[in-house]
C-alpha positions as CSV (number, residue, x, y, z in Angstrom):
1,M,257.6,11.9,140.0
2,D,254.3,12.4,141.4
3,Q,252.3,14.7,139.4
4,T,249.9,17.4,140.9
5,V,246.5,17.7,139.3
6,P,245.0,21.5,139.1
7,S,242.1,21.1,141.4
8,R,238.7,23.6,140.4
9,P,238.4,26.5,141.9
10,G,235.7,26.1,144.7
11,P,233.3,28.6,145.3
12,L,233.7,31.9,146.7
13,L,233.0,32.8,150.1
14,E,234.0,35.8,151.3
15,T,231.2,38.3,150.4
16,P,232.6,41.3,148.1
17,G,232.7,45.1,148.6
18,I,229.4,47.0,148.8
19,R,228.7,50.2,146.8
20,A,226.9,52.9,148.6
21,V,224.3,54.7,146.2
22,G,221.9,57.5,146.6
23,A,217.4,56.9,147.0
24,G,217.4,57.9,143.5
25,R,219.6,55.8,141.7
26,P,217.0,52.9,141.0
27,L,215.8,55.2,138.4
28,V,219.1,54.3,136.6
29,W,218.4,50.9,136.8
30,L,215.4,51.2,135.1
31,K,216.9,53.5,132.4
32,R,219.4,50.8,131.8
33,G,217.1,48.1,132.1
34,L,214.6,49.4,129.7
35,D,217.9,50.2,127.4
36,D,218.3,46.4,127.3
37,L,214.8,45.6,126.8
38,R,214.7,47.7,123.4
39,R,218.0,45.9,122.5
40,T,216.8,42.2,122.9
41,P,212.8,42.9,122.3
42,A,211.6,39.4,121.2
43,A,213.3,37.3,123.4
44,S,212.7,39.5,126.5
45,L,209.0,40.1,125.2
46,T,208.9,36.3,124.5
47,Y,210.0,35.5,128.0
48,G,207.6,38.5,129.1
49,A,204.8,36.8,127.4
50,I,205.3,33.2,128.9
51,F,205.4,34.6,133.1
52,A,202.3,36.8,132.1
53,A,200.8,33.0,130.8
54,I,202.1,31.3,133.8
55,G,200.4,33.9,136.2
56,A,196.8,33.5,133.6
57,L,196.8,29.7,134.5
58,L,197.6,30.4,138.2
59,V,194.8,33.1,138.6
60,A,192.3,30.1,136.5
61,L,193.1,27.8,138.4
62,A,192.1,29.4,141.7
63,W,189.4,31.0,140.1
64,R,186.4,29.0,142.4
65,R,189.2,29.1,145.5
66,A,189.0,32.9,145.7
67,H,191.0,32.8,149.0
68,V,194.3,30.9,147.1
69,A,193.9,33.3,144.4
70,P,196.1,36.2,146.3
71,A,198.2,33.9,147.8
72,L,199.0,32.5,144.6
73,A,199.6,36.1,142.7
74,T,201.3,37.4,145.5
75,G,203.5,34.1,146.0
76,F,204.3,34.2,142.3
77,M,206.2,37.3,142.6
78,L,207.8,35.8,145.4
79,V,209.5,33.3,142.7
80,A,210.1,36.2,140.2
81,P,213.5,36.6,141.1
82,F,214.7,33.2,139.7
83,L,212.0,33.4,136.9
84,A,214.1,36.3,135.4
85,I,217.4,34.3,134.8
86,V,216.9,34.2,131.6
87,L,216.6,38.1,131.1
88,Y,219.7,38.0,133.7
89,D,221.5,36.7,131.7
90,L,220.9,38.3,128.3
91,S,221.8,41.8,130.1
92,R,225.0,40.3,131.2
93,Q,225.8,39.2,127.6
94,R,224.9,42.5,126.3
95,E,227.4,44.0,129.2
96,G,230.1,41.9,127.4
97,G,229.6,43.8,124.2
98,G,228.3,40.7,121.8
99,A,225.1,40.1,120.4
100,P,222.7,38.5,122.8
101,N,222.4,34.5,122.2
102,S,218.6,33.8,123.8
103,V,219.3,29.9,123.6
104,E,221.9,30.6,125.9
105,A,220.1,32.5,127.9
106,L,218.0,29.9,128.0
107,H,220.6,27.5,129.8
108,A,221.9,30.5,132.1
109,W,221.5,28.7,135.0
110,R,224.3,26.2,134.0
111,R,227.2,28.6,135.0
112,N,226.6,27.9,138.6
113,P,223.9,25.1,138.6
114,G,224.2,23.9,142.6
115,S,223.4,27.4,144.5
116,I,220.7,28.5,141.7
117,S,218.9,25.1,142.0
118,L,219.3,25.5,146.2
119,F,217.9,28.9,145.6
120,G,215.0,28.0,143.2
121,V,214.4,25.3,146.1
122,L,214.1,27.9,148.8
123,L,211.8,30.3,147.0
124,A,209.4,27.7,146.1
125,L,209.4,26.1,149.9
126,T,208.4,30.0,150.4
127,L,205.6,29.7,147.7
128,I,204.4,27.0,149.4
129,F,204.5,27.6,152.7
130,W,202.9,31.1,151.9
131,E,200.0,29.1,150.3
132,R,199.4,27.1,153.2
133,L,199.5,30.6,155.6
134,S,196.9,32.0,153.6
135,A,194.5,29.4,153.6
136,I,195.2,29.6,157.6
137,I,193.9,33.1,158.0
138,F,191.5,33.1,155.5
139,A,190.0,29.9,158.1
140,L,190.4,32.4,161.0
141,F,189.2,35.9,160.5
142,Y,187.0,35.3,157.4
143,G,183.1,33.8,158.4
144,G,181.0,32.2,156.3
145,R,181.7,30.7,152.7
146,V,184.1,32.4,150.5
147,P,182.7,34.0,147.7
148,D,184.4,33.3,144.0
149,L,186.7,36.1,142.9
150,D,184.5,38.0,141.2
151,N,183.4,39.2,144.0
152,L,186.1,38.7,146.7
153,F,187.3,42.4,146.8
154,A,184.1,43.7,147.2
155,D,183.3,41.5,149.5
156,V,186.5,41.7,151.7
157,V,188.3,44.7,151.1
158,L,185.4,47.5,150.6
159,S,183.1,45.7,153.2
160,G,184.5,46.9,156.0
161,H,183.4,43.7,157.5
162,Y,186.7,42.3,157.5
163,T,189.4,44.8,158.8
164,T,191.3,42.4,161.2
165,L,191.7,39.4,158.1
166,L,193.3,42.9,156.4
167,V,195.4,43.3,158.9
168,A,196.9,40.3,159.1
169,Y,196.8,38.8,155.4
170,V,199.1,42.3,154.7
171,G,200.6,42.7,157.5
172,I,202.0,39.0,157.3
173,G,202.3,38.9,153.6
174,G,204.4,41.8,154.0
175,L,206.6,40.7,156.4
176,I,207.5,37.8,154.0
177,A,207.7,39.6,150.8
178,L,210.3,42.6,152.4
179,A,212.3,39.0,154.1
180,V,212.5,37.4,150.5
181,Y,213.3,41.0,149.0
182,A,215.9,41.3,151.1
183,V,217.7,37.8,150.5
184,S,217.4,38.0,146.6
185,V,217.9,41.4,145.8
186,V,221.4,40.7,143.9
187,S,222.1,36.8,144.6
188,L,220.6,35.5,141.7
189,P,222.5,37.9,139.6
190,M,225.3,37.2,141.6
191,M,225.5,33.6,141.3
192,L,225.0,33.8,137.3
193,D,228.0,36.4,137.4
194,R,230.2,34.2,139.6
195,P,231.3,31.2,141.5
196,V,229.4,32.0,144.6
197,D,227.6,29.5,147.2
198,I,224.2,30.5,148.4
199,V,225.2,31.8,152.1
200,T,227.5,34.4,150.8
201,A,225.3,35.5,147.8
202,I,222.3,35.4,150.5
203,G,224.7,37.6,153.0
204,T,226.0,39.8,150.0
205,S,222.0,40.9,149.3
206,L,221.3,41.6,152.7
207,K,225.0,43.7,153.4
208,C,223.7,45.5,150.2
209,V,220.5,46.4,151.8
210,A,221.5,47.5,155.3
211,R,224.1,50.2,153.7
212,N,221.6,51.3,150.9
213,P,218.3,50.7,153.1
214,A,216.7,53.6,151.1
215,A,217.6,53.2,147.7
216,L,216.6,49.7,148.0
217,L,213.3,50.9,149.8
218,V,212.7,53.0,146.6
219,W,213.5,50.2,144.3
220,A,211.5,47.4,146.5
221,A,207.8,50.1,146.0
222,I,209.1,50.4,142.2
223,I,208.5,46.9,142.1
224,A,205.7,46.3,144.1
225,L,204.2,49.9,141.7
226,L,205.0,48.2,138.4
227,M,203.7,44.6,138.9
228,A,200.7,45.8,140.7
229,I,200.4,47.5,137.1
230,G,200.8,44.3,135.8
231,F,198.3,42.4,137.7
232,A,195.6,45.0,137.4
233,T,195.7,45.1,133.5
234,W,194.9,41.5,134.2
235,L,198.5,40.1,133.3
236,V,199.0,42.0,129.8
237,G,201.1,44.7,131.3
238,L,203.6,41.8,132.6
239,V,204.7,41.0,129.4
240,L,206.5,44.8,129.1
241,V,206.5,44.6,132.8
242,F,208.7,41.6,133.8
243,P,211.4,42.1,131.6
244,W,212.2,45.3,132.2
245,L,212.4,44.6,135.8
246,G,214.4,41.9,135.5
247,H,216.7,43.8,132.9
248,A,216.8,46.2,135.6
249,S,217.6,43.7,138.4
250,W,221.3,42.8,136.8
251,H,222.4,46.8,136.6
252,A,220.6,47.0,140.4
253,Y,223.2,43.8,140.8
254,R,226.5,45.7,139.0
255,D,225.9,49.2,140.5
256,L,225.6,47.9,144.1
257,V,228.0,44.8,144.3
258,E,231.6,45.6,143.9
């Protein structure tokens, strides 16, 4: 008699339903994220410190190549959704009612390794592309020797001599950042939570943005503002800001995706 071996469930291909939320809903996500941070302070702040240390290392490496520093700083935020997987999982565990396990959270990517790894590669390639494009923009619009990082802001932003450079840099960089945000706003939490492939996750993320443009525009502004504060405090603020936003992003996913 032939015996049928049950097959392993494949990835989900249909995108789930998307909820509509109000423009003020991101404030609820921040509140819930802060609650998660308070309940898992050691693991969350340790991971925030690691994130800040990586950022400090990148800035140190780019100090004498000032045109690279802004690209690395902004590009660093492009890959932040992938680096926050540990924080998503801590919130997921706490949501399940058990005591969060930080060691288990470090291996959270194994819940859906193929899709999560592929998305990480996609973000890394975007970072490399933006760094190269940033260098080209500086080469085209900046005349003379590039100053060190101490004088870059005053020379480029305050002097008024490089308006074209600023418009090109902020405009192109902003478009790339918005594109990455749109495809990643719920993608990684979703791939962590469900056996979905990368196409389904990205499609769901884009649908969330299309159905909730006001709320997700507010959410993008909050993320940009808090991350800017983190960088303005010589990255010390990122120790708190990064885990807070990571936990809050999990609740954004839970709120938006049925």
